[in-house]
N, C-alpha and C positions, 0 to 999 in steps of 0.2 A: 539372604540376598544382599549384595553389595550396595551400600548407600551412595547417594550422590556426593556426599562429603568425602567418602573414601576414594571415589573415582577422581574427584578434583585433586585430592592429595597425591595420587599417583601421577597425574598429569603435571602438576606443579613440580614434583620431585624430579621428573625427567627433564623438564624445562630448565630447572636449576642447574643440572649437570651440563646441559648443552650451552647455556649462557656463560657458565664459568669457564668452559673450554674456549669459547670465543674470546673472553677477556684474557685468558692465558696467552693466546696467540698475539693479541694486541700488545700485551705487556712485553712479550718476548722480543718483539721487533721495535722496541722503543728507541733503539739507537740509530735507526735509519732516518731517511729524510722525511719531512712532513707529509709529502705525497705518499711515500711508502707506508708510513704509519696509518694513514687514513684508509688505505686500500688493502691492508694486511689480510683481513678475514676473507674478503672476496677473492684476492689473488690466490691464496692457498687452497681455496675450495673450488677453483676453476682449473681448466687445463686446455691444451691444444690437441684436438683430435686429428691424428695422422695415420689412422688405420681404419680399414673398412670392416664392417660387421661380417662375421662368418656364419655359416649355417650351423645349426645345432646349438648345444649349450656348451659354453666355454668354461672349463674348470679354472677357478681363480684361487690361488693360495695367497697367504699373507705376504710371503716373499715376492711373489710375482706382482702383487698389488703395489708393494713398496717400490719395486724396481720400475714399474711403469710410472708411478708418481714422481720418482726422481728424474725420469726422462721426459715426461709430458706435462707435469704440473706447471701451471702458469707461474707460480712463484719461482720455480727453478729456472724457467726460461727468462723471466725478467731479471733475476739476479745475474744470470749469465750475460745478458745485455748490458747491465750496469758494469760488469767487469770489463767488457770490451770497450765501453765508452770511457771508463777511467784509464784503460791502457792507451787509447788514442789521445786523451788529454795529456798523459805523461809524455808521450812522444812529441806532442806539440810544444810543451814547455822545454823539452830537451833540445829542440831545434834552435832555440835562442842562445844556447851555449855552444853549439857546433858551428864550424865555419860554413859560410854560405858561398858557394861557387856557382857562377853563371857564365855561360859561353854564348858567343854570337859570331856569325860569319856573314860577310857582306861582299858582294861583287857587283860593281856597277860600271856602265859605259855611258858617257855623256858627250854631247856636241853643242857648241855655242854658236848662235846666230847673232853676229855683231850688228847687223842692220836692224834686227828686231829689238836690240838693246839701244838703238839710236846712234850707233857708230858707223859712219860712212866715210871711210878713208880711201882716197883714190889709190889704186894699185894694190890695195890690201884685200885679201880674200874675205868674202862675207861670212863664210863658215869656218870655224876653227874646231878641230877635233877629228875623230872622236878621241876622248880621254878615257883611259881605263883606271879603275880604282878597286883594290882588293884589301879587305880588312878582316883578319881573324883575331878575336879578342876573348880573353877570359878575365873575370873579375872575382877576387876573393875578398869577402867581408868577414871579419872575425872580432867578436867581442872579447877583449882581453880581460877587462874587469867590469863585471856587471853583477853586483851582489843581489840585487832584487830578482833578477832572472834565475840565479842559482837557488834562492830561497823558494821561488815559485815552483821550480822543478822538484825540489825536495818535498814541497807540499803535495804536488801532483803524485809523486811516488808513494807517499804515505796514504793518499786517498785511494790509489790503486790497490795497495795492500789491504786497506780497510774493506774495499769491495770484495776482495777475494775471501776474507774472513766472513763477510756477510753472506757470501754464497755458501760457505760451509755451514753457517748457522741456518740458512734457508733449507738445507738438506735435512737438518734435525727437525725443523718445523714441518716439513713435508712428511717425514716419517710419523710425527705425532698426529698430523691431520689424517693421513691415510690409515694409520693404525687405529685411531679413534673411530673412523668411519667403518672399518672392517669389524671392530669389536662391537659397534652398535648394531651392525647387521647380524652378527652372531647372537647378540642379546635378543634381537627381534625374533630370530629363528627359535631360540629357546622359549621365548614368551609364547609364540604360536603353538609350539608343542605342548606347553603347559595348558593353554586355553583349550586346545583340542581335547586334552584329557578331561578338563573340566566340563566341556560340552558333552562328552560321552558319559560322565558321571551324572550330569543333570538329566540326560536322556533316560538313564536307568531309574533315577528318582521319579521322573515324570511318568514313566511306564508303570512304576509301582503305585503311584498315587492314583492314576487312572484306573488301574485294576482294583485297588481298594475301594474307590468310589463306586465302581460298577458293582462290586460285591456287597456294597452297603456297609462297609466297616469303617469308612472315613467320610467326612463331609466334603462338599463341593469345594470349600475354601482350600483344602489341602491340594486338590488338583490344580486350582488356579494359581496357588502359590508356586507349585512345582513348575507349571508352564511358564510363569514369569521368570523364574530362575533360569530355565532352559533358554528362553529367548534372550535374556540378558547376557548369558554366556555366548550365544551366537553373535550378538552385537559386538561383544569384546573380541571375538575371533575375527570378524570382518575388519574391525579397527586395527587389530594387530597385524593382519595381512597387508592392509593398506600402508601402515607405517613401515613395514618391511620393504615393500616395493619402493617407497619414497626414499628410504635410507640407502637402498641399492642404487638409486639414481644419483644420490649424493656421492657414493663411493665411485661410481663411474665417472662423474664429473671431476673428481680429484685425481683420478688415475689416467684420464685420457681415453677411456673406453667409449665407443659409440653408444648412444643412448638406446639404439635398437638392437644392441648386442645382448643376447641372452647369456647369462653366466651363473655359475653355482659356486658358492664358497666351499672350499675343500678342507680348510683347516678348522680345528676346534681349539679353543684356548681354555683348558680346564683350570680349576683352582690350583695354584701352585704358590707355596710360601716363598717369600723373599726376605733374606736377611738384610734389611735396609741399613745403610751406614748411618753413623751419627751425623748431626748437622755439621759439625766441624770437619769431619772426613769428607762429606759430600761437598761442602763449600770449597775445600782445598782442591778437590777434583774439578769442580766447576771453574775455578780460577785458572786452571790449566787448560781446560777443554772448550769452554764456551766461546764460540766464534763471534757472537755479537759483542762480548766483552773485549776481545782482542780488536775487533773492528772499531769500537768506541775509543780504545787507547790509540789506535792509529789515526783516527779522526782528530783527537786532541793534538797529536804531534803535527798533523797537517795544518791545523789552525795556528799552532805556534810558529811554524815556518811562514804561513801566510802573513802573520803579524810582523815577523822579521822582514819579510819582503816589502811590506807597506812602509816600515821605518827606513828601509834601505833605498827607497825611491829618492830620498834627499841626497844620496851619495853620488859623486860623479861617475860617469860611465866612460871607460877607455875602449876605443875601437880602432881597428887597423883595416885599411883598404889597400889592396894591391891590384893594379890593373896592368896586364901584359897583353900586348897586341903584336900582330905581324902585318905591316902595312906596306903597300906598294902598288905600282900600276898593274901588276899581274903577279901570280904566285911565284914566277921565276925571277922577278925583279922586285923583291920586297925586303924589308928590314924590320927587326924587332923594336918594340917600344916598351918602356916600363915606367909605371908611375906608382909610387908608394906613399900613402898618406896615413898619418896617425892623428886621432881626434879625441879630445876630452870634452865631454858635454855634461851638463847638469842643469836642473831647474833653478831659475833665478827668482821668479815670482809665480809660484803655483801653489800657494799656501792652502787655499781652500780645498783643492783636490787632495793634497797630501794629508791634511788633517782628516778629511772625510774618509780616505782609504784606511788610515790607521784606526779610526774609530770603528769602522765597519769590521775590520779584521779583529780588533779587540773584543767587540761584542760577540763575534762568532767563536772566539776562543773561550769566552765566558760561558757561552751556550754549550760548547763541546765538553768543558769541564763539568758543568752541572749535569749533563746527560750521562757522563761517565760515572759520576758519583751516584746518581739516581739508579743507574743500571746495576751497580755493585750491590746496592740495597735491595733492588728488585730480584736479583739472582738469589740472594740469601732468603728473601721471602718465598721465592719459587721453591727452593730446596726445602724449607721448613714446611710449606704448605703441602708439598708432595709427600713428605715423610709423615706428617699428621694425617693426611688422607689415607695413606697406606695403613697406618695403625688403626684408624677408625673403620675403614672398609674391611679390614681383617676381622674385627670384632663383629661388624654387621653381618658378614658372611656366616660366622659361627652362630650368631643369634637367629638369623633368618632361616638357616638350615634346620636349627632346632624347632623353630616355629612351624616349618613345613611338616616335620614329622609329627608334632603335636596336633596340628590342624587336621592332618590326614587321619590320625588316630581318633580325634573327636568326631570327624565325619563318619568314620566307620561305625563308631558306637551309636551315633545318632540314627544312622540308617538301620542298624540292627534293632534299636528300640522301636523305631517306627514300623519296621517289618513285623515285629512281635506284637504290635498294637498297644505298646505301653504308653506312647506319646504320639502327638501329631507330628507333621513334617516341618513345623516351624524351626525346630532345632536342626533339622537336616538343612533347611535353607540357610540358616545362620552359619552352620558349619561349612557349607559350600562357599559362602562368601569369605569366610576366614581362610579357607584353603586357597582361594583365588588370590587374596591379598598377600598371603604368606609366600606363594610361588612368585608373584610379581616382585615382591621385595627381595626375594632370594636372587632372582635373575638380575634385578637392578644393582644389588650389592656386589655380585660377581663382576658386572660391567664396571662399576665404580672402582673396584679393587684393581682390575687390570689397567684401566685408564690411569689410575694413580701411579702404578708402577711405570707405565710408559711416560707419564709426566715427570717422574723422577729421573728417568734416563735422559729426557730432554733438558731438565733443569741442570743436570751435571754436564751435559754437552756430549753425550755418547749415544744418542738415540739411533743414529744411522748404523753404527757398527754393532751395538749390543742390545737392540730392542728385543730380540728373541730371548736373550739371556734374562732380561728383566721380566718378560712375560712368562718365563718358565720353560721356554723351548730349549732344544739342544743346541 
């Protein structure tokens, strides 16, 4: 019979995998804004539901789950919003460098009452008019020299590029999130099948113990022990089925499926070897492919331009204004007018603001440089962690598979000895517990191995395009 200590070990082991996965998501998004970093785990685990539940059971493959995640996952939608926002900000900064042209048209008729104005001249009419006035006018304003605006535009352009790279990185995180959720459901399903087999084995042992007790060849304690084993396995089965349903809810939340939609996983991810690259090879690939690294590099460039813009606020600004109009009493009796003005302006006494802007921009540049340096180290750590996890999980799979075979052989021998009356069923109970633990460890090691391979694809920055290759698919 499985002890309480063993059951706690299994629960803690699974919790350790889930916690480490959440930490991986948080570390992978470390180059984003503070708000984005704080909400990383919840964003990628949520989605926007834009489809209605259908009747029957929906078949769901891993490819379909990933496709839906890339389309409906909240992380993908928010990253798209960030790209549109940065694009708008770039256009706003661009406008300060482009000519500004405004137009106006005015047509008026007026009449003057001289007596109302206090003028009473004998023989002179009291009313003068009406007078017509027409004015068509266009004004052009152009900044000829504005270094600060130019640097601000370059900063906005780099920020826009950074957000596009962040959106690419978000896709890799979505593949990792959805893939992990799908693999976890597959592991749950395998665990359920294993526990169902253990329930059937416990039922056979219970029937044998009851029959032996009724025949007077074994004591009551053997029957009680077998009954406890059987009910313990039934409890494990209830718990496994509950975990499976909860993990299916998590998968639906990550992919945008309605929670009342019934679906069935159609893919299986069997054990498949992976020739993992060396750390240096993987790191070289990561430096070329990681979207968050490229985003951090662009943010550093944007911070450099922002600092240059802050220093350039001290420089004079040269602007030109051209005003052209068409004025007359009516459109048929009008003449053109032109007024051109050049202006040079600059701050004379604005020292506190200028120094404050420069210090803020300098601090933001220091922060961007530190985040880039930290991310480079984090990427190397991600790569090494994933490779180490693959190596360790590969060994765990081999050992746990051998343990399953040995535990089943020990159970069969214990059952035969009990059936022959050579021993009581204590050995059978212990062997059943060993089989349960070995099967659970084997399922867990397979899950960890596949997640480690998927994590390596994300660490290198190729999760979206090559996740099936890393998992062993075609």
